C-alpha positions, -999 to +999 in steps of 0.1 A: -316+010+101-314+031+133-338+059+135-312+086+136-290+092+106-254+079+106-242+115+102-261+126+133-247+096+152-212+105+141-217+141+150-228+132+185-195+114+190-174+142+176-145+152+198-155+188+193-186+180+214-167+166+243-155+197+259-128+193+285-125+222+309-094+234+326-108+221+359-103+185+348-070+168+350-051+175+317-034+147+298+003+143+303+027+142+274+030+105+265+060+087+250+084+116+250+114+095+239+096+075+213+082+108+198+117+123+198+130+092+181+103+095+154+113+131+148+149+119+144+138+096+115+131+128+096+163+146+106+183+115+095+183+127+059+204+157+071+225+137+095+259+147+079+251+184+082+236+178+116+268+161+129+288+190+115+266+215+133+272+196+165+310+199+160+305+236+155+285+237+187+313+220+206+338+246+193+315+274+201+310+261+237+348+257+242+353+294+231+325+305+254+343+288+283+377+301+273+366+338+275+360+340+313+391+320+320+413+344+300+396+373+316+407+360+351+442+354+338+443+389+324+433+404+357+460+386+376+486+395+350+477+432+350+478+432+388+512+416+388+526+435+359+505+466+349+523+472+315+503+485+286+518+459+262+505+431+284+471+447+286+469+451+248+479+415+243+452+402+266+425+425+252+435+413+216+433+377+227+399+382+243+386+400+212+397+371+190+380+345+212+347+364+214+348+371+177+353+335+168+326+326+193+302+349+175+311+335+141+306+299+152+273+308+169+260+324+137+271+294+116+254+269+138+222+288+139+223+293+101+228+256+093+203+245+120+176+266+105+181+248+072+180+214+089+148+222+109+130+236+079+139+206+058+128+183+086+094+200+091+090+202+053+093+164+051+070+159+081+043+182+067+045+165+033+042+131+049+012+142+070-006+159+041+000+129+017-011+105+044-043+125+050-051+120+013-051+083+018-073+082+049-108+067+046-139+090+043-151+079+077-120+095+093-130+129+081-166+125+091-155+120+127-132+151+129-135+188+123-116+201+093-103+231+113-088+207+140-070+188+112-057+221+098-044+230+132-022+199+132-009+208+098-001+244+108+001+252+145+016+219+156+041+217+128+051+253+134+056+244+171+080+216+160+098+239+136+104+266+162+118+241+187+141+225+161+154+260+151+166+268+186+162+240+212+186+215+197+215+238+196+208+255+229+202+222+246+235+208+235+253+241+242+239+243+277+250+207+286+285+213+273+287+247+290+276+233+324+300+203+322+329+226+311+321+253+336+320+228+366+353+212+354+372+245+352+357+258+385+368+226+403+403+230+388+406+266+399+391+262+435+373+230+447+362+248+479+347+278+462+331+254+437+315+235+465+301+267+481+288+279+447+270+246+441+249+249+473+222+265+451+220+235+428+197+213+450+173+242+454+175+247+416+169+210+409+139+205+431+124+238+419+128+229+383+114+195+389+083+209+405+078+234+376+085+211+347+062+184+362+033+208+356+042+226+324+042+195+301+006+186+306-006+222+304+013+227+271-005+197+256-038+209+270-031+243+253-025+226+219-057+206+223-078+236+230-062+256+202-071+228+178-107+227+190-110+265+187-096+265+152-121+238+142-149+258+157-138+290+139-136+271+106-171+257+111-186+291+120-170+309+090-183+282+067-218+285+081-220+323+087-250+327+063-270+301+083-260+318+116-272+352+104-304+337+089-314+322+123-300+351+143-277+329+162-248+354+165-251+357+203-250+320+208-220+316+185-202+344+203-210+328+237-197+294+225-166+310+211-160+328+244-162+295+263-137+279+240-115+310+241-116+310+279-106+273+280-076+281+257-068+312+278-068+291+310-047+264+295-022+290+281-023+309+314-012+280+335+013+268+309+029+302+307+026+309+344+044+277+354+071+281+328+074+318+338+086+307+373+118+294+357+136+327+349+125+341+383+139+311+401+171+313+380+176+350+388+171+345+425+196+316+426+220+335+403+221+365+427+225+341+457+254+324+439+270+357+431+268+368+468+284+335+479+313+339+455+320+375+464+318+368+502+336+334+503+360+344+475+370+376+493+378+356+525+398+330+505+417+358+486+426+376+519+440+343+532+460+339+500+442+307+489+430+322+455+438+352+434+416+381+425+415+368+389+399+335+401+372+355+419+365+374+386+365+341+367+341+325+392+317+354+391+315+351+353+313+313+354+286+315+381+264+335+357+275+313+329+265+282+349+230+294+359+223+307+324+225+273+307+205+258+335+179+284+328+182+277+290+179+240+297+147+245+317+132+268+290+143+244+262+128+215+281+095+233+281+098+241+244+107+204+237+077+193+257+055+217+238+070+204+205+066+168+216+029+175+223+025+190+188+045+161+172+023+135+191-008+151+176+008+149+141+019+113+146-016+104+158-029+112+123+000+095+106-007+064+126-043+062+114-049+033+091-048+043+054-076+035+031-055+013+008-038-008+035-061-038+026-052-035-011-023-059-011-042-086-030-061-062-054-054-055-090-061-027-114-091-031-138-084-016-172-120-010-184-153-014-165-182-026-185-207-017-158-224-049-147-231-044-110-244-070-084-251-064-047-253-099-031-266-099+006-247-068+015-246-056+052-229-025+065-227-006+098-207+024+111-209+009+146-211-028+154-245-025+171-261-001+146-267-016+112-271+009+084-277-015+054-294-049+058-294-076+031-291-054+001-296-074-032-300-061-067-285-065-102-277-036-125-269-047-160-245-028-182-260+005-194-290+005-171-301+034-150-308+025-114-327+050-093-327+050-055-355+067-037-366+068-001-367+090+030-337+110+042-313+088+061-326+056+046-291+045+033-292+055-004-259+074-003-243+047+018-251+022-010-233+044-035-204+049-010-200+011-008-199+009-046-172+036-047-153+018-019-154+048+004-166+023+029-162-015+031-192-038+034-193-059+065-210-090+050-220-101+015-203-093-018-204-065-044-194-076-079-184-055-109-182-074-142-181-106-121-152-095-099-155-089-062-151-052-057-126-058-029-102-074-054-101-041-075-079-012-065-098+019-054-078+041-078-086+021-110-122+018-099-128+055-091-109+065-122-138+051-143-165+067-122-182+101-127-199+117-097-222+147-093-231+153-057-258+174-041-232+198-027-210+206-056-173+211-047-153+236-067-117+247-062-101+281-060-089+282-096-104+291-130-137+277-143-117+260-171-095+241-146-125+232-124-141+214-154-108+200-165-105+183-131-126+155-146-098+147-170-066+166-166-053+159-202-084+174-218-079+203-243-096+237-240-119+227-269-130+196-251-137+216-219-158+241-237-177+214-256-189+197-224-197+230-209-220+237-238-235+202-234-242+209-198-258+243-206-231+261-186-215+279-216-240+307-216-234+319-180-197+313-182-193+336-212-212+363-193-186+363-166-159+390-168-131+366-178-152+338-192-136+304-188-106+320-171-127+335-143-111+325-110-137+312-085-135+320-048-131+292-023-157+264-028-171+282-059-184+312-041-192+340-065-216+321-087-250+306-078-255+271-064-273+260-095-244+273-117-219+254-095-240+223-101-238+228-139-200+230-137-200+197-117-221+181-144-198+193-171-168+179-151-185+145-149-192+146-186-155+153-194-145+122-174-165+100-198-172+075-170-183+039-172-202+043-140-221+075-133-234+086-099-259+114-096-267+122-060-295+148-061-276+163-090-304+185-101-318+194-067-305+230-068-314+237-104-347+254-114-372+234-134-364+252-167-327+245-164-334+210-153-353+204-185-325+218-205-299+195-191-320+164-191-311+157-227-274+163-219-276+139-190-294+113-212-265+116-237-240+112-208-258+082-194-258+063-227-235+033-226-227+036-189-244+022-158-259+051-139-271+054-103-294+083-096-305+094-061-334+118-062-364+130-042-380+146-071-396+116-088-401+132-122-363+129-127-364+091-124-396+079-142-376+065-171-351+045-149-347+009-158-349+000-121-361+019-091-349+007-057-371+020-028-348+021+003-362+024+038-344+019+071-314+003+054-334-022+034-348-024-002-385-027+004-396-023-033-379-029-066-390-025-102-396+002-128-420+031-125-451+013-139-445-019-119-441+000-087-473+020-093-492-012-098-480-025-064-497+006-047-470+005-020-445+030-006-434+043-041-469+048-053-477+068-021-446+090-028-457+096-064-493+103-053-480+128-026-458+147-050-484+147-078-510+161-054-486+188-042-478+198-078-516+199-086-523+221-056-494+245-065-507+248-100-543+256-088-529+282-064 
């Protein structure tokens, strides 16, 4: 085994460590069309309503084009025949058109909100359920906060864009096409003069949007990194204060915050050029229409009403162009977020290789490791030629220095990882032919770091077997010697624990984890430093309970305190990824090897402490 631990190796390759400053070239948004096509697969479930919304958008766009045209007609009619009745008719008609336009605009927005929320609901569900099926190694290589950012920030980005961008994008295209068609019909010459601003607009927009996409993606990346860092710091705030590292943490956060600020600054700065450019070109177009239109009207080529219509259409022409540019930026930002979501969805699931596996109804507990090799990286072996046999009902203890590979052996047995070479057999079946779900369903685990959920103590224990009654929950709590402290809590078994079990001591959390494992009544039991955080008196109390729990099931115990494993049927001494000694306590003492040295060292330390 390599000298450094696998966790340290993984941490050194963590994307959080590879900081990319704003000075480097940011990544461009990749595969825009394919990403949009994938988003469409989620919208398809609402395609009938979506098509209906598009029809409403067309009607709304026609009404928005009809208003300026009728306004010009009204001006010409009033100039030619200034009668009150004609004025009232035109005003009434204009009011009806603008009212219907408002109604259709409200309806399309209302229905599109429903479509977008349902779409993002499906995407978020898909992402979350997919994350549950990813292998353990995936989570060890990524920060939890960064993954949370993809579930929240990136999904919200997609949601905001779907709420507005789809409708406005379609409306803008229809408005531009309709506006140009009506303007050409009214006056081709004045239309040509008005369109002189379009080339400037096109090249200006091209220059801006070329830069905004990559900066929006960079902004999302830095936001995810900062969220991951904040989550990490909040989780370890006690250690930070203990070692007085507040200043370093603040400095690190400031650097990440500055990177996010710079990325956001350039993204917003470039996108902010768009309305400024549009306003300038809009005013230029207005001046051209007034000047050229006035000359044409004096020569009798067009009417005053046409000039009024053109001035309205010129603003209506540049506004959708402005909207298109803004929506394009929003779409690029959403695509950047969706890409980050799809990157996780495209990760290989843990059960993709389970096509030829089968459920196992009941595990007896006969375990064989036959020449097993494993490595996280191809050139860094973690386990080398692991061989042992655990008969049904035996207790197997694994001892050795930190990072030796003890927990990795257990992870292979649980199929959190897949061995590279060799075979692992359970009751004569290769473990790779058994589904992970049926295997883990018959395993009980108590880890060194107990994980509890933000719910009642009763439900935390019941997590071991969801159909357990309240009486069964309380029975195992008494067996694990957790009942006494639970009843002293304000609400007893109905006390709601804070996140990760905060509010009770680490040793008490460990007792609840042991009770949970007892409730599962497993065929295979794994105790990974299960009593490391429990005082000696409490450890003695639960020894009998653990012995009862371990009867009839095959148990694997990882421990550094050797007094907890003296009675194990087999003791495997693991060092640098290899089993260097194997036997029971007495046999290994007689060998006077690595294990004997460990026993002697701990016994000497205990003797010295007693004398002190």
